[in-house]
PDB file as gemmi writes it, atoms N, CA and C in Angstrom:
CRYST1    1.000    1.000    1.000  90.00  90.00  90.00 P 1                      
ATOM      1  N   UNK A   1     -29.522   5.030 -11.582  1.00  0.00           N  
ATOM      2  CA  UNK A   1     -28.537   4.387 -12.735  1.00  0.00           C  
ATOM      3  C   UNK A   1     -29.476   3.642 -13.485  1.00  0.00           C  
ATOM      4  N   UNK A   2     -29.379   3.961 -14.428  1.00  0.00           N  
ATOM      5  CA  UNK A   2     -29.932   3.207 -15.798  1.00  0.00           C  
ATOM      6  C   UNK A   2     -29.391   1.691 -16.089  1.00  0.00           C  
ATOM      7  N   UNK A   3     -30.375   1.145 -16.627  1.00  0.00           N  
ATOM      8  CA  UNK A   3     -30.148  -0.316 -16.766  1.00  0.00           C  
ATOM      9  C   UNK A   3     -29.031  -0.765 -17.786  1.00  0.00           C  
ATOM     10  N   UNK A   4     -27.914  -1.612 -17.293  1.00  0.00           N  
ATOM     11  CA  UNK A   4     -26.729  -2.037 -17.936  1.00  0.00           C  
ATOM     12  C   UNK A   4     -27.299  -2.522 -19.283  1.00  0.00           C  
ATOM     13  N   UNK A   5     -26.588  -2.122 -20.496  1.00  0.00           N  
ATOM     14  CA  UNK A   5     -26.834  -2.567 -21.833  1.00  0.00           C  
ATOM     15  C   UNK A   5     -25.966  -3.648 -22.146  1.00  0.00           C  
ATOM     16  N   UNK A   6     -24.677  -3.578 -21.628  1.00  0.00           N  
ATOM     17  CA  UNK A   6     -23.603  -4.377 -22.120  1.00  0.00           C  
ATOM     18  C   UNK A   6     -22.356  -4.470 -21.058  1.00  0.00           C  
ATOM     19  N   UNK A   7     -21.764  -5.718 -21.036  1.00  0.00           N  
ATOM     20  CA  UNK A   7     -20.316  -5.439 -20.347  1.00  0.00           C  
ATOM     21  C   UNK A   7     -19.644  -6.180 -21.112  1.00  0.00           C  
ATOM     22  N   UNK A   8     -18.215  -5.643 -21.423  1.00  0.00           N  
ATOM     23  CA  UNK A   8     -17.486  -6.131 -21.972  1.00  0.00           C  
ATOM     24  C   UNK A   8     -16.133  -6.514 -21.110  1.00  0.00           C  
ATOM     25  N   UNK A   9     -15.605  -7.677 -20.835  1.00  0.00           N  
ATOM     26  CA  UNK A   9     -14.456  -8.232 -20.188  1.00  0.00           C  
ATOM     27  C   UNK A   9     -13.374  -7.989 -21.057  1.00  0.00           C  
ATOM     28  N   UNK A  10     -12.191  -7.080 -20.485  1.00  0.00           N  
ATOM     29  CA  UNK A  10     -11.219  -6.985 -21.334  1.00  0.00           C  
ATOM     30  C   UNK A  10      -9.874  -7.573 -20.697  1.00  0.00           C  
ATOM     31  N   UNK A  11      -8.761  -7.592 -21.593  1.00  0.00           N  
ATOM     32  CA  UNK A  11      -7.522  -8.938 -21.372  1.00  0.00           C  
ATOM     33  C   UNK A  11      -6.823  -7.899 -19.959  1.00  0.00           C  
ATOM     34  N   UNK A  12      -6.956  -6.858 -20.005  1.00  0.00           N  
ATOM     35  CA  UNK A  12      -6.554  -6.359 -18.433  1.00  0.00           C  
ATOM     36  C   UNK A  12      -7.037  -5.949 -17.428  1.00  0.00           C  
ATOM     37  N   UNK A  13      -8.419  -7.126 -17.433  1.00  0.00           N  
ATOM     38  CA  UNK A  13      -9.100  -7.293 -16.147  1.00  0.00           C  
ATOM     39  C   UNK A  13     -10.117  -6.074 -15.830  1.00  0.00           C  
ATOM     40  N   UNK A  14     -10.425  -5.299 -17.062  1.00  0.00           N  
ATOM     41  CA  UNK A  14     -11.510  -3.851 -16.560  1.00  0.00           C  
ATOM     42  C   UNK A  14     -12.550  -4.526 -17.496  1.00  0.00           C  
ATOM     43  N   UNK A  15     -13.541  -3.799 -17.038  1.00  0.00           N  
ATOM     44  CA  UNK A  15     -14.960  -4.319 -17.510  1.00  0.00           C  
ATOM     45  C   UNK A  15     -15.320  -2.876 -18.389  1.00  0.00           C  
ATOM     46  N   UNK A  16     -15.617  -2.953 -19.406  1.00  0.00           N  
ATOM     47  CA  UNK A  16     -16.345  -1.723 -20.016  1.00  0.00           C  
ATOM     48  C   UNK A  16     -17.777  -1.918 -19.958  1.00  0.00           C  
ATOM     49  N   UNK A  17     -18.439  -0.877 -18.914  1.00  0.00           N  
ATOM     50  CA  UNK A  17     -19.855  -1.085 -18.991  1.00  0.00           C  
ATOM     51  C   UNK A  17     -20.626   0.200 -19.483  1.00  0.00           C  
ATOM     52  N   UNK A  18     -21.536  -0.523 -20.270  1.00  0.00           N  
ATOM     53  CA  UNK A  18     -22.197   0.552 -20.969  1.00  0.00           C  
ATOM     54  C   UNK A  18     -23.819   0.621 -20.609  1.00  0.00           C  
ATOM     55  N   UNK A  19     -24.294   1.633 -20.412  1.00  0.00           N  
ATOM     56  CA  UNK A  19     -25.865   1.788 -19.708  1.00  0.00           C  
ATOM     57  C   UNK A  19     -26.754   2.231 -20.836  1.00  0.00           C  
ATOM     58  N   UNK A  20     -27.787   2.365 -20.482  1.00  0.00           N  
ATOM     59  CA  UNK A  20     -29.086   2.623 -21.589  1.00  0.00           C  
ATOM     60  C   UNK A  20     -29.240   4.185 -21.626  1.00  0.00           C  
ATOM     61  N   UNK A  21     -28.753   4.846 -20.761  1.00  0.00           N  
ATOM     62  CA  UNK A  21     -28.562   6.656 -20.950  1.00  0.00           C  
ATOM     63  C   UNK A  21     -27.454   6.796 -21.742  1.00  0.00           C  
ATOM     64  N   UNK A  22     -26.662   5.760 -22.088  1.00  0.00           N  
ATOM     65  CA  UNK A  22     -25.372   6.442 -22.954  1.00  0.00           C  
ATOM     66  C   UNK A  22     -24.402   6.654 -22.070  1.00  0.00           C  
ATOM     67  N   UNK A  23     -24.236   6.469 -20.972  1.00  0.00           N  
ATOM     68  CA  UNK A  23     -23.300   6.470 -20.059  1.00  0.00           C  
ATOM     69  C   UNK A  23     -22.360   5.271 -20.183  1.00  0.00           C  
ATOM     70  N   UNK A  24     -21.098   5.472 -20.107  1.00  0.00           N  
ATOM     71  CA  UNK A  24     -20.322   4.383 -20.037  1.00  0.00           C  
ATOM     72  C   UNK A  24     -19.124   4.432 -18.806  1.00  0.00           C  
ATOM     73  N   UNK A  25     -18.609   3.443 -18.324  1.00  0.00           N  
ATOM     74  CA  UNK A  25     -17.648   3.343 -17.162  1.00  0.00           C  
ATOM     75  C   UNK A  25     -16.591   2.253 -17.605  1.00  0.00           C  
ATOM     76  N   UNK A  26     -15.409   2.393 -17.375  1.00  0.00           N  
ATOM     77  CA  UNK A  26     -14.063   1.052 -17.271  1.00  0.00           C  
ATOM     78  C   UNK A  26     -14.064   1.049 -15.963  1.00  0.00           C  
ATOM     79  N   UNK A  27     -14.322  -0.261 -15.442  1.00  0.00           N  
ATOM     80  CA  UNK A  27     -14.200  -0.736 -14.114  1.00  0.00           C  
ATOM     81  C   UNK A  27     -12.911  -1.510 -14.108  1.00  0.00           C  
ATOM     82  N   UNK A  28     -12.021  -1.177 -13.043  1.00  0.00           N  
ATOM     83  CA  UNK A  28     -10.822  -2.090 -13.059  1.00  0.00           C  
ATOM     84  C   UNK A  28     -10.950  -3.035 -11.973  1.00  0.00           C  
ATOM     85  N   UNK A  29     -10.859  -4.111 -12.403  1.00  0.00           N  
ATOM     86  CA  UNK A  29     -11.347  -5.638 -11.348  1.00  0.00           C  
ATOM     87  C   UNK A  29     -10.145  -5.910 -10.658  1.00  0.00           C  
ATOM     88  N   UNK A  30      -9.021  -5.647 -11.086  1.00  0.00           N  
ATOM     89  CA  UNK A  30      -7.674  -5.990 -10.466  1.00  0.00           C  
ATOM     90  C   UNK A  30      -7.722  -5.940  -8.804  1.00  0.00           C  
ATOM     91  N   UNK A  31      -8.107  -4.717  -8.290  1.00  0.00           N  
ATOM     92  CA  UNK A  31      -8.045  -4.719  -6.795  1.00  0.00           C  
ATOM     93  C   UNK A  31      -9.079  -5.915  -6.391  1.00  0.00           C  
ATOM     94  N   UNK A  32     -10.076  -5.937  -6.833  1.00  0.00           N  
ATOM     95  CA  UNK A  32     -10.949  -6.832  -6.394  1.00  0.00           C  
ATOM     96  C   UNK A  32     -10.187  -8.534  -6.330  1.00  0.00           C  
ATOM     97  N   UNK A  33      -9.904  -8.595  -7.691  1.00  0.00           N  
ATOM     98  CA  UNK A  33      -9.305  -9.941  -7.881  1.00  0.00           C  
ATOM     99  C   UNK A  33      -8.328 -10.656  -6.775  1.00  0.00           C  
ATOM    100  N   UNK A  34      -7.820  -9.398  -6.183  1.00  0.00           N  
ATOM    101  CA  UNK A  34      -6.873  -9.764  -4.914  1.00  0.00           C  
ATOM    102  C   UNK A  34      -7.512 -10.072  -3.763  1.00  0.00           C  
ATOM    103  N   UNK A  35      -8.874  -9.922  -3.897  1.00  0.00           N  
ATOM    104  CA  UNK A  35      -9.677 -10.516  -2.602  1.00  0.00           C  
ATOM    105  C   UNK A  35      -9.847 -11.925  -2.507  1.00  0.00           C  
ATOM    106  N   UNK A  36     -10.118 -12.536  -1.475  1.00  0.00           N  
ATOM    107  CA  UNK A  36     -10.520 -13.990  -1.676  1.00  0.00           C  
ATOM    108  C   UNK A  36     -12.154 -14.263  -2.192  1.00  0.00           C  
ATOM    109  N   UNK A  37     -12.852 -13.131  -2.019  1.00  0.00           N  
ATOM    110  CA  UNK A  37     -13.860 -13.439  -2.830  1.00  0.00           C  
ATOM    111  C   UNK A  37     -14.149 -13.697  -4.510  1.00  0.00           C  
ATOM    112  N   UNK A  38     -13.009 -12.962  -4.961  1.00  0.00           N  
ATOM    113  CA  UNK A  38     -13.272 -12.633  -6.650  1.00  0.00           C  
ATOM    114  C   UNK A  38     -11.799 -13.400  -7.044  1.00  0.00           C  
ATOM    115  N   UNK A  39     -11.117 -14.262  -6.150  1.00  0.00           N  
ATOM    116  CA  UNK A  39      -9.575 -14.581  -6.595  1.00  0.00           C  
ATOM    117  C   UNK A  39     -10.041 -15.581  -7.727  1.00  0.00           C  
ATOM    118  N   UNK A  40     -10.734 -16.164  -7.848  1.00  0.00           N  
ATOM    119  CA  UNK A  40     -11.067 -17.188  -8.970  1.00  0.00           C  
ATOM    120  C   UNK A  40     -11.133 -16.685 -10.357  1.00  0.00           C  
ATOM    121  N   UNK A  41     -11.214 -15.074 -10.193  1.00  0.00           N  
ATOM    122  CA  UNK A  41     -11.373 -14.213 -11.321  1.00  0.00           C  
ATOM    123  C   UNK A  41     -10.011 -14.179 -12.095  1.00  0.00           C  
ATOM    124  N   UNK A  42      -9.105 -14.332 -11.247  1.00  0.00           N  
ATOM    125  CA  UNK A  42      -7.645 -14.343 -11.976  1.00  0.00           C  
ATOM    126  C   UNK A  42      -7.329 -15.121 -13.053  1.00  0.00           C  
ATOM    127  N   UNK A  43      -8.238 -16.061 -13.202  1.00  0.00           N  
ATOM    128  CA  UNK A  43      -8.088 -17.023 -14.439  1.00  0.00           C  
ATOM    129  C   UNK A  43      -8.929 -16.225 -15.741  1.00  0.00           C  
ATOM    130  N   UNK A  44      -8.267 -15.926 -16.580  1.00  0.00           N  
ATOM    131  CA  UNK A  44      -8.674 -14.913 -17.685  1.00  0.00           C  
ATOM    132  C   UNK A  44     -10.135 -15.496 -18.313  1.00  0.00           C  
ATOM    133  N   UNK A  45      -9.743 -16.608 -18.533  1.00  0.00           N  
ATOM    134  CA  UNK A  45     -10.996 -17.375 -19.225  1.00  0.00           C  
ATOM    135  C   UNK A  45     -12.582 -17.394 -18.588  1.00  0.00           C  
ATOM    136  N   UNK A  46     -12.055 -17.797 -16.993  1.00  0.00           N  
ATOM    137  CA  UNK A  46     -13.075 -17.336 -16.178  1.00  0.00           C  
ATOM    138  C   UNK A  46     -13.661 -15.915 -16.263  1.00  0.00           C  
ATOM    139  N   UNK A  47     -12.672 -14.968 -16.062  1.00  0.00           N  
ATOM    140  CA  UNK A  47     -12.990 -13.642 -16.152  1.00  0.00           C  
ATOM    141  C   UNK A  47     -13.923 -13.098 -17.247  1.00  0.00           C  
ATOM    142  N   UNK A  48     -13.366 -13.467 -18.207  1.00  0.00           N  
ATOM    143  CA  UNK A  48     -14.404 -13.496 -19.611  1.00  0.00           C  
ATOM    144  C   UNK A  48     -15.479 -14.160 -19.570  1.00  0.00           C  
ATOM    145  N   UNK A  49     -15.965 -15.117 -18.704  1.00  0.00           N  
ATOM    146  CA  UNK A  49     -17.289 -15.606 -19.025  1.00  0.00           C  
ATOM    147  C   UNK A  49     -18.341 -15.075 -18.059  1.00  0.00           C  
ATOM    148  N   UNK A  50     -18.546 -14.059 -18.707  1.00  0.00           N  
ATOM    149  CA  UNK A  50     -19.836 -13.374 -17.869  1.00  0.00           C  
ATOM    150  C   UNK A  50     -21.177 -13.423 -18.382  1.00  0.00           C  
ATOM    151  N   UNK A  51     -22.073 -13.192 -17.508  1.00  0.00           N  
ATOM    152  CA  UNK A  51     -23.622 -12.976 -17.597  1.00  0.00           C  
ATOM    153  C   UNK A  51     -23.927 -11.657 -17.251  1.00  0.00           C  
ATOM    154  N   UNK A  52     -24.633 -11.096 -18.070  1.00  0.00           N  
ATOM    155  CA  UNK A  52     -25.179  -9.872 -17.598  1.00  0.00           C  
ATOM    156  C   UNK A  52     -26.704  -9.959 -17.193  1.00  0.00           C  
ATOM    157  N   UNK A  53     -26.943  -9.205 -15.926  1.00  0.00           N  
ATOM    158  CA  UNK A  53     -28.462  -9.388 -15.610  1.00  0.00           C  
ATOM    159  C   UNK A  53     -28.873  -7.791 -15.614  1.00  0.00           C  
ATOM    160  N   UNK A  54     -29.794  -7.296 -15.149  1.00  0.00           N  
ATOM    161  CA  UNK A  54     -30.357  -6.162 -15.271  1.00  0.00           C  
ATOM    162  C   UNK A  54     -29.375  -4.983 -14.422  1.00  0.00           C  
ATOM    163  N   UNK A  55     -28.929  -5.674 -13.000  1.00  0.00           N  
ATOM    164  CA  UNK A  55     -28.267  -4.580 -12.386  1.00  0.00           C  
ATOM    165  C   UNK A  55     -26.818  -5.264 -11.843  1.00  0.00           C  
ATOM    166  N   UNK A  56     -26.517  -6.557 -12.454  1.00  0.00           N  
ATOM    167  CA  UNK A  56     -25.229  -6.999 -12.068  1.00  0.00           C  
ATOM    168  C   UNK A  56     -24.569  -7.955 -13.225  1.00  0.00           C  
ATOM    169  N   UNK A  57     -23.123  -7.975 -12.854  1.00  0.00           N  
ATOM    170  CA  UNK A  57     -22.404  -8.749 -13.986  1.00  0.00           C  
ATOM    171  C   UNK A  57     -22.186 -10.031 -13.075  1.00  0.00           C  
ATOM    172  N   UNK A  58     -22.320 -10.937 -13.622  1.00  0.00           N  
ATOM    173  CA  UNK A  58     -22.379 -12.477 -13.316  1.00  0.00           C  
ATOM    174  C   UNK A  58     -21.333 -13.398 -13.545  1.00  0.00           C  
ATOM    175  N   UNK A  59     -20.697 -14.010 -12.939  1.00  0.00           N  
ATOM    176  CA  UNK A  59     -19.850 -14.970 -13.539  1.00  0.00           C  
ATOM    177  C   UNK A  59     -20.339 -16.523 -12.788  1.00  0.00           C  
ATOM    178  N   UNK A  60     -20.912 -17.273 -13.737  1.00  0.00           N  
ATOM    179  CA  UNK A  60     -21.004 -18.570 -13.415  1.00  0.00           C  
ATOM    180  C   UNK A  60     -20.201 -19.639 -13.030  1.00  0.00           C  
ATOM    181  N   UNK A  61     -20.555 -20.623 -12.013  1.00  0.00           N  
ATOM    182  CA  UNK A  61     -19.644 -21.541 -11.597  1.00  0.00           C  
ATOM    183  C   UNK A  61     -19.324 -22.219 -13.097  1.00  0.00           C  
ATOM    184  N   UNK A  62     -17.978 -22.725 -13.005  1.00  0.00           N  
ATOM    185  CA  UNK A  62     -17.448 -23.311 -14.495  1.00  0.00           C  
ATOM    186  C   UNK A  62     -18.181 -24.872 -14.414  1.00  0.00           C  
ATOM    187  N   UNK A  63     -18.717 -24.959 -15.371  1.00  0.00           N  
ATOM    188  CA  UNK A  63     -19.380 -26.470 -15.703  1.00  0.00           C  
ATOM    189  C   UNK A  63     -18.558 -27.609 -15.584  1.00  0.00           C  
ATOM    190  N   UNK A  64     -19.120 -28.287 -14.535  1.00  0.00           N  
ATOM    191  CA  UNK A  64     -18.394 -29.673 -13.989  1.00  0.00           C  
ATOM    192  C   UNK A  64     -17.745 -29.153 -12.733  1.00  0.00           C  
ATOM    193  N   UNK A  65     -17.943 -28.194 -12.301  1.00  0.00           N  
ATOM    194  CA  UNK A  65     -17.025 -27.689 -11.053  1.00  0.00           C  
ATOM    195  C   UNK A  65     -18.272 -27.340 -10.024  1.00  0.00           C  
ATOM    196  N   UNK A  66     -18.528 -28.544  -9.075  1.00  0.00           N  
ATOM    197  CA  UNK A  66     -19.507 -28.578  -8.096  1.00  0.00           C  
ATOM    198  C   UNK A  66     -19.322 -27.567  -7.094  1.00  0.00           C  
ATOM    199  N   UNK A  67     -17.887 -27.470  -6.890  1.00  0.00           N  
ATOM    200  CA  UNK A  67     -17.422 -26.695  -5.512  1.00  0.00           C  
ATOM    201  C   UNK A  67     -17.082 -25.587  -5.865  1.00  0.00           C  
ATOM    202  N   UNK A  68     -17.614 -24.552  -7.049  1.00  0.00           N  
ATOM    203  CA  UNK A  68     -17.060 -23.466  -7.092  1.00  0.00           C  
ATOM    204  C   UNK A  68     -18.360 -22.625  -7.124  1.00  0.00           C  
ATOM    205  N   UNK A  69     -18.286 -21.712  -6.459  1.00  0.00           N  
ATOM    206  CA  UNK A  69     -19.671 -20.835  -6.168  1.00  0.00           C  
ATOM    207  C   UNK A  69     -19.444 -19.376  -7.551  1.00  0.00           C  
ATOM    208  N   UNK A  70     -20.733 -19.539  -8.047  1.00  0.00           N  
ATOM    209  CA  UNK A  70     -21.171 -18.359  -9.181  1.00  0.00           C  
ATOM    210  C   UNK A  70     -20.497 -16.972  -8.235  1.00  0.00           C  
ATOM    211  N   UNK A  71     -20.242 -15.937  -9.105  1.00  0.00           N  
ATOM    212  CA  UNK A  71     -19.752 -14.863  -8.424  1.00  0.00           C  
ATOM    213  C   UNK A  71     -20.840 -13.561  -9.270  1.00  0.00           C  
ATOM    214  N   UNK A  72     -20.909 -12.504  -8.341  1.00  0.00           N  
ATOM    215  CA  UNK A  72     -21.654 -11.277  -8.739  1.00  0.00           C  
ATOM    216  C   UNK A  72     -21.319 -10.058  -8.161  1.00  0.00           C  
ATOM    217  N   UNK A  73     -21.569  -9.202  -9.364  1.00  0.00           N  
ATOM    218  CA  UNK A  73     -20.982  -7.806  -9.112  1.00  0.00           C  
ATOM    219  C   UNK A  73     -22.064  -6.941  -9.430  1.00  0.00           C  
ATOM    220  N   UNK A  74     -22.662  -6.332  -8.481  1.00  0.00           N  
ATOM    221  CA  UNK A  74     -23.729  -4.936  -8.919  1.00  0.00           C  
ATOM    222  C   UNK A  74     -23.234  -4.017  -9.366  1.00  0.00           C  
ATOM    223  N   UNK A  75     -24.181  -3.237  -9.855  1.00  0.00           N  
ATOM    224  CA  UNK A  75     -23.730  -1.806 -10.416  1.00  0.00           C  
ATOM    225  C   UNK A  75     -23.564  -1.087  -8.971  1.00  0.00           C  
ATOM    226  N   UNK A  76     -24.065  -1.155  -8.035  1.00  0.00           N  
ATOM    227  CA  UNK A  76     -23.928  -0.353  -6.578  1.00  0.00           C  
ATOM    228  C   UNK A  76     -22.418  -0.684  -6.143  1.00  0.00           C  
ATOM    229  N   UNK A  77     -22.196  -2.038  -6.159  1.00  0.00           N  
ATOM    230  CA  UNK A  77     -20.769  -2.326  -5.639  1.00  0.00           C  
ATOM    231  C   UNK A  77     -19.805  -1.862  -6.582  1.00  0.00           C  
ATOM    232  N   UNK A  78     -19.859  -1.645  -7.865  1.00  0.00           N  
ATOM    233  CA  UNK A  78     -19.100  -1.033  -8.742  1.00  0.00           C  
ATOM    234  C   UNK A  78     -18.988   0.668  -8.326  1.00  0.00           C  
ATOM    235  N   UNK A  79     -19.999   1.203  -8.199  1.00  0.00           N  
ATOM    236  CA  UNK A  79     -19.925   2.450  -7.997  1.00  0.00           C  
ATOM    237  C   UNK A  79     -19.519   2.763  -6.560  1.00  0.00           C  
ATOM    238  N   UNK A  80     -19.637   2.042  -5.716  1.00  0.00           N  
ATOM    239  CA  UNK A  80     -18.993   2.410  -4.326  1.00  0.00           C  
ATOM    240  C   UNK A  80     -17.466   2.106  -4.319  1.00  0.00           C  
ATOM    241  N   UNK A  81     -16.864   1.059  -5.127  1.00  0.00           N  
ATOM    242  CA  UNK A  81     -15.502   0.872  -5.141  1.00  0.00           C  
ATOM    243  C   UNK A  81     -14.948   1.960  -5.933  1.00  0.00           C  
ATOM    244  N   UNK A  82     -15.666   2.573  -7.093  1.00  0.00           N  
ATOM    245  CA  UNK A  82     -14.988   3.795  -7.686  1.00  0.00           C  
ATOM    246  C   UNK A  82     -14.984   4.884  -6.789  1.00  0.00           C  
ATOM    247  N   UNK A  83     -16.229   5.085  -5.718  1.00  0.00           N  
ATOM    248  CA  UNK A  83     -15.917   6.189  -4.762  1.00  0.00           C  
ATOM    249  C   UNK A  83     -14.907   6.292  -3.954  1.00  0.00           C  
ATOM    250  N   UNK A  84     -14.437   5.213  -3.540  1.00  0.00           N  
ATOM    251  CA  UNK A  84     -13.364   4.646  -2.548  1.00  0.00           C  
ATOM    252  C   UNK A  84     -11.967   5.923  -2.954  1.00  0.00           C  
TER     253      UNK A  84                                                      
END                                                                             
């Protein structure tokens, strides 16, 4: 899999992921947001506050929130979920 160039969070809780080889995927986060690990992303403002790493999308802990864990979703996690 090639490097992610950009990730766009959408109002419908999907991510548009664009890769350097020209491929694009739309990843639906709604099923994951129903899980305990990603439940905090149910807040659309937090969902849209993303940071892109080479092979992962990250949601940092909100500023001033010491007890909130940063979240991370790798390309491999996305592809595994798509195949389910």
